C-alpha positions in Angstrom: 132.3 150.4 120.0 128.9 149.7 118.7 126.1 152.1 118.2 123.2 151.4 120.5 120.8 153.7 118.6 118.3 151.6 116.7 116.6 152.5 113.5 113.2 152.2 115.3 114.1 155.1 117.6 115.0 157.5 114.8 111.9 159.2 113.5 113.3 161.1 110.5 116.5 161.4 108.5 117.6 164.5 106.7 120.5 164.8 104.3 122.2 168.2 104.6 124.4 169.8 102.0 126.8 172.7 102.0 124.1 174.7 100.1 121.3 173.9 102.6 119.9 176.9 104.4 120.4 176.4 108.2 117.1 178.2 109.1 115.2 175.8 106.7 116.9 172.7 108.2 116.2 174.0 111.7 112.5 174.4 110.9 112.3 170.9 109.5 114.2 169.6 112.5 111.8 171.3 114.9 108.8 170.0 113.0 110.2 166.4 113.0 111.0 166.6 116.7 107.3 167.4 117.4 106.4 164.0 116.0 109.4 161.9 116.9 111.9 161.4 119.8 114.9 161.9 117.6 116.0 163.0 114.1 119.2 162.1 112.2 121.0 164.7 110.1 123.5 163.2 107.6 126.2 165.5 106.2 129.1 164.7 103.8 131.9 167.3 103.7 133.0 170.2 106.0 130.5 172.7 104.5 127.6 170.3 105.1 128.6 169.6 108.6 128.9 173.3 109.3 125.4 173.9 108.0 124.1 171.1 110.1 125.6 172.4 113.3 124.3 175.9 112.5 120.8 174.4 112.1 121.0 172.6 115.4 122.1 175.9 117.1 119.1 177.7 115.6 116.7 174.9 116.6 118.0 175.1 120.1 116.6 178.7 120.4 113.1 177.2 120.1 113.5 173.8 121.7 115.9 174.4 124.7 116.2 170.7 125.8 118.1 169.2 122.9 121.1 166.9 122.8 123.2 166.0 119.8 125.1 162.7 119.4 127.7 162.8 116.7 128.9 159.8 114.8 130.1 158.5 111.4 128.1 156.8 108.7 128.7 155.4 105.2 126.7 157.1 102.4 126.5 156.3 98.7 126.7 159.4 96.5 126.8 159.1 92.7 127.7 155.4 93.0 130.6 156.0 95.3 130.8 155.2 99.0 131.6 158.2 101.2 132.1 158.6 104.9 129.8 161.3 106.4 128.9 162.7 109.7 125.6 161.8 111.3 124.2 164.0 114.0 121.4 162.4 116.0 119.3 165.2 117.7 117.1 164.1 120.5 114.6 165.8 122.8 115.5 165.6 126.5 
């Protein structure tokens, strides 16, 4: 199955870590969605995915019409290739 989402449609990309504050990520997500149709959150590891999902839940309080499209992506960290989650958040 191929991903039909093109790079041109994605306005911003944020890397989220396990130490990221969900409220701060939510604020950045809301600000980016004011300028772009969609934003991509990239997280590697369970803690980072958890913080990303919390941030989306917080953002949904302020922007009710959001949808999230989960997927996988390859990320290079410290010279190593890792598989991470990408969460594409779009305004409806």
